[in-house]
C-alpha positions in Angstrom: -3.2 -0.4 -55.5 -1.1 -0.3 -52.3 -2.6 -1.9 -49.2 -1.3 -0.7 -45.8 -1.5 -3.1 -43.0 -1.9 -1.4 -39.6 -0.4 -2.9 -36.5 -2.8 -3.7 -33.7 -2.4 -2.7 -30.0 -4.9 -4.4 -27.7 -6.0 -2.9 -24.4 -7.6 -5.3 -21.9 -9.5 -3.4 -19.3 -12.3 -3.4 -16.7 -15.4 -1.8 -18.2 -16.7 -0.3 -15.0 -13.4 1.1 -13.6 -11.1 2.0 -16.5 -13.2 3.2 -19.4 -12.2 6.8 -19.3 -8.5 6.1 -18.8 -8.5 3.5 -21.6 -10.2 6.0 -24.0 -7.5 8.6 -23.2 -4.7 6.0 -23.6 -6.1 4.9 -26.9 -6.3 8.5 -28.1 -2.7 9.2 -27.2 -1.4 6.0 -28.8 -3.2 6.5 -32.1 -2.1 10.1 -32.2 1.6 9.2 -31.6 1.6 6.1 -33.9 -0.4 6.6 -37.1 0.4 3.0 -38.2 -1.3 1.5 -35.2 -5.0 0.7 -34.4 -6.0 0.4 -30.8 -8.6 -2.3 -30.0 -10.3 -1.9 -26.6 -11.5 -5.2 -25.1 -13.4 -4.9 -21.9 -13.9 -7.7 -19.3 -17.4 -8.6 -20.5 -15.7 -10.1 -23.6 -13.0 -12.2 -22.0 -14.5 -13.3 -18.6 -17.3 -15.7 -17.9 -20.6 -14.0 -17.6 -22.0 -16.1 -14.8 -18.8 -15.9 -12.7 -18.6 -12.2 -13.3 -22.3 -11.7 -12.2 -21.8 -13.8 -9.1 -18.7 -12.0 -8.1 -20.3 -8.6 -8.8 -23.4 -9.6 -6.7 -21.1 -10.8 -3.8 -19.1 -7.6 -4.0 -22.3 -5.4 -4.0 -23.6 -7.2 -0.9 -20.2 -6.8 0.9 -20.2 -3.1 -0.1 -23.6 -2.5 1.4 -24.0 -5.0 4.2 -20.6 -6.5 5.1 -17.9 -3.8 4.8 -15.9 -5.4 7.6 -15.8 -8.6 5.6 -14.8 -6.6 2.6 -12.0 -5.0 4.5 -10.7 -8.3 5.8 -11.0 -9.8 2.3 -8.9 -7.0 0.8 -6.3 -7.6 3.5 -6.2 -11.4 2.7 -5.9 -10.7 -1.0 -3.0 -8.4 -0.4 -1.3 -10.9 1.8 -1.8 -13.6 -0.9 -0.4 -11.2 -3.6 2.7 -10.4 -1.5 3.3 -14.1 -0.9 3.0 -14.8 -4.7 5.6 -12.0 -5.3 8.0 -13.8 -2.9 7.5 -17.0 -4.8 8.1 -15.2 -8.1 11.4 -13.7 -6.8 12.6 -17.1 -5.6 12.2 -18.5 -9.2 12.7 -15.1 -10.8 9.8 -15.9 -13.2 6.3 -17.1 -12.5 6.1 -20.8 -11.8 5.5 -23.0 -14.8 2.4 -24.5 -13.2 0.9 -21.0 -13.1 1.5 -20.5 -16.8 0.2 -23.9 -17.9 -3.3 -23.3 -16.3 -5.7 -23.1 -19.2 -9.4 -22.1 -18.6 -12.2 -20.5 -20.6 -11.0 -17.0 -19.8 -7.5 -17.7 -21.0 -9.0 -19.3 -24.2 -10.9 -16.1 -24.9 -7.8 -13.9 -24.5 -5.9 -16.3 -26.7 -8.6 -15.9 -29.3 -8.1 -12.2 -29.1 -4.3 -12.7 -29.7 -5.0 -14.9 -32.7 -7.7 -12.6 -34.2 -5.7 -9.4 -34.0 -2.1 -10.6 -33.9 -1.2 -7.6 -31.7 2.3 -6.2 -31.4 1.5 -5.0 -27.9 -1.1 -5.9 -25.2 -1.8 -3.4 -22.5 -3.6 -4.6 -19.4 -5.2 -2.1 -16.9 -6.4 -4.7 -14.4 -4.4 -7.3 -12.5 -6.6 -10.2 -13.5 -6.3 -9.1 -17.2 -2.5 -9.1 -16.9 -2.6 -12.6 -15.4 -4.8 -13.9 -18.3 -2.7 -12.2 -21.0 0.5 -13.6 -19.7 -1.0 -17.2 -19.7 -2.4 -16.6 -23.2 1.0 -15.3 -24.4 2.6 -18.6 -23.4 0.0 -20.6 -25.4 0.2 -18.1 -28.3 3.8 -18.9 -29.0 4.6 -15.7 -30.8 6.6 -12.7 -29.6 4.1 -10.2 -28.3 4.8 -7.7 -25.5 2.4 -7.8 -22.5 2.5 -4.6 -20.4 0.7 -3.8 -17.2 -0.8 -0.3 -16.9 -1.2 0.9 -13.3 -3.2 4.1 -14.0 -3.9 4.7 -10.3 -2.4 6.7 -7.4 -1.3 3.5 -5.6 0.0 0.1 -6.6 -2.2 -3.0 -6.2 0.3 -5.9 -5.3 -1.7 -8.2 -7.5 -0.4 -6.2 -10.4 3.2 -7.4 -9.8 4.2 -10.0 -12.3 7.9 -10.5 -13.0 7.2 -12.2 -16.4 5.5 -9.1 -17.7 7.4 -7.2 -20.4 7.0 -3.9 -18.8 4.8 -1.5 -16.8 3.2 1.9 -17.5 2.6 3.6 -14.1 1.0 6.9 -12.9 3.7 8.1 -10.5 7.3 7.4 -9.4 6.2 5.9 -6.1 4.5 3.0 -7.9 7.7 2.6 -9.9 9.8 2.4 -6.7 7.4 -0.2 -5.2 7.6 -2.3 -8.4 11.4 -2.2 -8.2 11.3 -3.1 -4.5 9.2 -6.2 -5.5 11.7 -7.3 -8.1 10.6 -5.7 -11.4 13.5 -4.3 -13.5 13.5 -0.5 -13.4 14.4 -0.2 -17.1 11.0 -1.8 -17.9 8.9 0.7 -15.9 7.8 3.9 -17.5 6.0 6.8 -15.6 3.2 8.0 -18.0 1.0 9.8 -15.6 -2.8 9.5 -15.6 -4.1 9.4 -19.2 -7.0 11.8 -19.3 -9.1 13.7 -21.8 -11.3 16.7 -21.0 -14.3 16.9 -23.3 -15.5 20.3 -24.2 -19.1 20.4 -25.4 -19.0 24.2 -26.0 -21.2 25.1 -23.1 -20.1 27.7 -20.5 -20.0 26.8 -16.7 -23.1 29.0 -16.2 -25.0 27.1 -19.0 -23.9 23.7 -17.5 -25.1 24.9 -14.0 -28.5 25.9 -15.5 -28.8 22.5 -17.3 -28.3 20.8 -13.9 -31.0 23.0 -12.3 -28.6 25.3 -10.4 -29.9 28.8 -11.0 -27.8 30.9 -8.6 -24.1 31.8 -8.3 -23.4 29.9 -5.1 -20.5 27.4 -5.0 -21.2 23.8 -5.8 -20.2 21.0 -3.5 -20.3 17.5 -5.1 -20.4 14.4 -3.0 -19.2 11.2 -4.7 -19.7 7.8 -3.0 -17.9 5.8 -5.7 -18.8 2.1 -5.8 -20.4 2.5 -2.3 -23.1 4.7 -3.8 -22.7 7.1 -0.8 -23.7 4.4 1.6 -20.4 4.7 3.6 -20.8 8.5 3.8 -24.5 8.8 4.4 -24.1 10.6 7.7 -21.7 13.1 6.1 -24.3 13.9 3.4 -27.1 14.3 5.9 -25.0 16.8 7.9 -24.0 18.7 4.8 -27.7 18.9 3.8 -28.7 20.1 7.3 -26.1 22.8 7.5 -26.3 23.9 3.9 -26.6 27.7 3.6 -24.0 29.2 1.3 -23.6 26.4 -1.3 -25.4 24.0 -3.6 -25.0 20.3 -2.9 -24.9 17.7 -5.6 -25.1 14.1 -4.4 -23.9 11.5 -6.9 -25.4 8.0 -6.3 -26.8 5.5 -8.9 -28.7 3.7 -6.1 -32.4 4.4 -6.4 -33.1 3.5 -2.8 -30.5 5.9 -1.5 -31.8 8.7 -3.7 -35.3 8.1 -2.4 -33.9 8.0 1.2 -32.3 11.5 0.8 -35.4 12.9 -0.9 -37.6 11.8 2.0 -35.4 13.4 4.7 -36.6 16.6 6.3 -33.1 18.1 5.6 -33.7 17.8 1.8 -34.3 21.3 0.6 -33.8 23.7 -2.4 -30.2 23.6 -3.7 -29.8 19.9 -3.0 -29.6 17.9 -6.3 -29.3 14.2 -7.0 -27.3 12.7 -9.9 -26.8 9.1 -11.0 -23.4 9.6 -12.5 -20.3 11.8 -12.0 -20.1 12.9 -15.6 -18.1 15.7 -17.2 -21.0 18.2 -16.8 -21.0 17.7 -13.0 -17.2 17.8 -12.8 -17.1 21.1 -14.8 -19.4 23.0 -12.4 -18.1 21.8 -9.0 -16.0 24.0 -6.6 -15.4 21.3 -4.0 -15.4 17.5 -4.3 -16.1 15.3 -1.3 -15.2 11.7 -2.3 -14.2 8.3 -1.2 -10.6 7.5 -2.1 -11.0 6.9 -5.8 -8.2 7.9 -8.2 -10.1 8.9 -11.4 -12.6 11.4 -9.8 -9.8 13.0 -7.7 -7.6 13.4 -10.7 -10.5 14.9 -12.7 -10.9 17.4 -9.9 -7.2 18.3 -10.0 -7.5 18.9 -13.7 -10.3 21.4 -13.1 -8.6 23.2 -10.2 -11.1 21.8 -7.6 -10.2 21.2 -4.0 -10.8 17.7 -2.7 -12.0 16.4 0.7 -11.2 12.6 1.2 -13.6 10.5 3.4 -12.7 7.3 5.1 -11.4 4.3 3.2 -12.5 0.6 3.4 -10.2 -1.6 1.4 -6.4 -1.8 1.6 -6.1 -0.2 -1.9 -8.3 2.7 -0.8 -6.0 3.1 2.3 -3.0 3.4 0.0 -4.7 5.9 -2.4 -5.7 8.0 0.6 -2.2 7.8 2.2 -0.6 8.9 -1.1 -2.8 12.0 -1.5 -2.6 13.1 2.1 1.1 12.6 2.3 1.5 15.1 -0.6 -1.0 17.5 0.9 -3.2 17.2 -2.2 -6.4 16.6 -0.3 -8.0 17.3 3.1 -8.7 14.1 5.0 -11.9 13.5 6.9 -12.7 10.7 9.4 -16.1 11.8 10.7 -19.2 13.7 9.3 -18.3 16.7 11.5 -14.7 16.8 10.0 -16.2 16.6 6.5 -18.5 19.6 7.3 -15.6 21.6 8.8 -13.4 20.8 5.8 -16.1 22.0 3.4 -16.7 25.2 5.5 -13.0 25.9 5.7 -12.6 25.7 1.9 -15.7 27.8 1.3 -14.8 30.6 3.8 -11.0 30.6 3.5 -10.2 31.7 -0.1 -6.4 31.4 0.4 -6.8 27.8 1.7 -8.9 26.8 -1.3 -6.5 28.5 -3.6 -3.6 26.6 -2.0 -5.2 23.2 -2.6 -6.3 24.3 -6.1 -2.7 25.2 -7.0 -1.3 21.9 -5.7 -3.9 19.9 -7.6 -3.4 21.8 -10.8 0.4 21.5 -10.6 0.1 17.7 -9.9 -2.3 17.2 -12.8 -0.1 19.2 -15.3 3.0 17.2 -14.3 1.1 13.9 -14.6 -0.4 14.8 -18.0 3.1 15.8 -19.2 4.4 12.4 -18.3 2.4 10.9 -21.2 5.4 11.8 -23.3 7.3 8.9 -21.7 4.9 6.6 -23.5 6.6 7.0 -26.9 10.2 5.8 -26.4 9.4 2.2 -25.2 6.6 1.8 -27.6 8.6 3.2 -30.5 11.5 0.8 -29.8 9.1 -2.1 -29.4 7.0 -1.4 -32.4 10.0 -0.8 -34.7 11.4 -4.2 -33.6 8.1 -6.0 -34.3 7.5 -4.2 -37.6 11.0 -5.1 -38.8 10.1 -8.8 -38.4 7.1 -8.4 -40.7 6.8 -8.1 -44.5 3.7 -6.1 -45.5 2.5 -6.9 -49.0 1.8 -4.5 -51.8 -1.1 -5.7 -53.9 -1.6 -4.4 -57.4 
């Protein structure tokens, strides 16, 4: 009997932010490399539960009650990350003291290395990349650690000169990484890994399942991690002026849903959803959203025009700047501008078709970039597999 030993590729990711991207990335990798198994490890398995809950609670409080503090905090983090990049460039590699730090989170990632003996570790979050690079030093074996920036803009905390490579969404991120000192030959543009799930239902059937019984356009408002709290006035105005469209408000916050339902503007044709899932994405005609890469790209895939509301953090500023610079979305700074943008897209068919075409073109080019994933992985895996001697057991 012949026993075949599959190689392992580990993806360390953030459960709340990267799950869809990671599922798509795992699908493409396993489709391209039959001898590889992808193991997805989310942050609940390699970070401290109490520290994670405390950080999450502080972040939720800042999101709802102290957004100015959140904005300043994001600026300070970016300044700190840029300073660390300068220090890396001075020594060309991360300082030894940074590598030698050993804590419980590093121990957990190290245990992942020991358990699965991966040939490649892909990290979709900056803190995951930092932990994986520390664990690699302690592991003592030759394993490639790669950062995956599956986003429209680069977070400077992602820049680590001791990483073995980067998978990025667009050429601008590659240019920024090169500017910060990363070797260009180690950066591969793979686009935004995405999968569109078809459950066999038509758009009309999905609308009916959501409670939409007419043929009017569907405007979806997504508040992202802010649960629509930053765009509450925009939503109230859209509800008040709603005549020729259905409005779907996506917010997981029960208090906010109750707030909208108790308003006098709440009327027929206004629906509340807890999650921006595929069924909602498939029926929408216009997406009004905070600057969040995954929902915007999902809209592009479906030929949906996007209206971008104001940003809070530095990273959201960069995502918004990237999309506006390429005329992929209509920017909005006030509730009235949001209403005008929605009305313009509803009434001006040519305008809506223009943004639809741009988004679909961008999405198709980004999805085609996934082909760039194969060459570096093929070379790396062949090198690793050549060093191993699989056994045949009779």
